[in-house]
N, C-alpha and C positions, 0 to 999 in steps of 0.2 A: 483460464485466467493467468495472468502473469503479474507478479508483485515484486517490486524492488523495495527491500526494507533497509533503512539506514538507521543505525542506532545513533541517537542525537543527544547533545547537551541542550540544544534549543533549535527551534525553527520558526521562521517568520514567513508569511505569505502575503503578497499584495495581489488583489484580484481586480482586474480591469482598471488598475491605477488608482482606485478609490477605497476599496475595502481592505482592511488590514487585520490579520489574525496571527496569533502566536501560540506556541506550546513550549514547555520546558522539557526536562529530561524524559526521554522515551524513544518512540519510533516514528519516523516519517515513512509512509507507505505510498509509493507510486503504483497505481493500480491500472493495469491494462486489460480490457475485456476483449477476448478473441472470438472470432466467428465460431459458433457452436457452443459457447459457454452457457452454463445453466445457473439457476438459483442455488442448486445444491453445491456448486463450486464456490459461490459467494459465501454461503454458510460455513462450508468447510474451512475456508481461509480465515473467516471471522473467528472461528474457534481456535484455529491453530496458531495464528500470529501472536496473540497476547500471551500464549503459554510457551513460546519458544524461549529456551534458556540462553539468552544472549547478553545478559548483564552480569558483571563480575560480583562475586561474593567477597567476604573478608580476606580470603586467601588469593584473590585475583583470578579465580577460575570462573568461567562463564557458566554459572549454575543457577542464576536467577532469571525469572521471566518478567515481562512488563507488569503482570499481575502482582508478582512478589514485591516489586519496588514501588508499586502504586504509581506507575509512570503514565505519561501523557502520549497522545498520538495525533498525528496530522495525516489525513488521507487526501490524496490528490489524484484525479483521473489523468491517465497518460496513454493516449492511443498509440503513441510512437513506440511503445514496447512491442507492438506487433510488426515492427519493421522487418522487411525481408530484403537483405542486401546481397543476395546471391548474384544478381545480374546488374551490370552497369554500375554507375556511381550514384544514382538516385534511388533511395529506398522506396520500396513498394509497401503500401499499408493494406493490402487486400486481405491479410490475415486478421486484421482488427475488425471487431464487430461493427455493424452499421450503427450510427449515432443513437437511434431510438432504442435499440437493444442494449447498447453499451450503457446508456444513461440509466436505464431501468436496473441493470445488474450492478452498476456502480452504486446506485441508491440502495439496492438490496443489501450490498456489502456494508455500507455505512450504517444502515438500520440494524443489521445483525450485530455489528460491532457495538453500537450504542446499547442494544438490548441485553448483551451478555454481561454488562457491568464489570468487565475486567480492566477497564481503562479509567483512570481517575479524571482525565479531561480529554475531550475529543474535539478537534477542529477539522474542517474540510475546506478544500478548494471549491470551485464552482464548475461543474461539468461544461466544457466547451469554452470557458472564459480564457482570456489572456492572463497568465499568472506568472509572477516572479517569486521564486523561493530562495530564501537565504537560510542556510543551516550550518550548524557546527556538528560534523560527523564525529562521533565519539569512538575513537579506537585507531583507525577507522574500522567500523564493522558494517559491511554491506552484504546482504543475503538476497539471492534471487530465488523466488518460488514460482513454479509453473505447475498448475494443477494437473496438466497432462502427464507430468512426471511423478508427482507425489501423491495424488489422490487415488485410492483404490477404485478400480473400475467395477461398475455394477452392471449386470446384464438384465 
């Protein structure tokens, strides 16, 4: 799985031009499910992300987590994180998981995040929908996580 985290002051999302959601200070997560990803990776990210110390303390050091600041989160599925731009000018998305698998693992991630109770307010986009996101990136702080790089491998 790949996740792009943006520390935000606020974010708004409009889904299919009709549904509107918003969150305040916290993290916007763009989540891409890759071919071969598993439920274990979704659970791993759901535990790791809210505990990353990416918010500033009183001394201006990034020592606080989303949990520490009782921050909010918006999670949006994003298959284009699997883009392969090695050849030509048109990205290939063959590394992205097929929609049925991706939707299930995206939902697993959202449910794991909701169950761990480390986020004060959680909103999501809708898998496969047309979405417009407006955000204020605080910092800017943007972090890219790839479970293939950070999660311990188990045999």
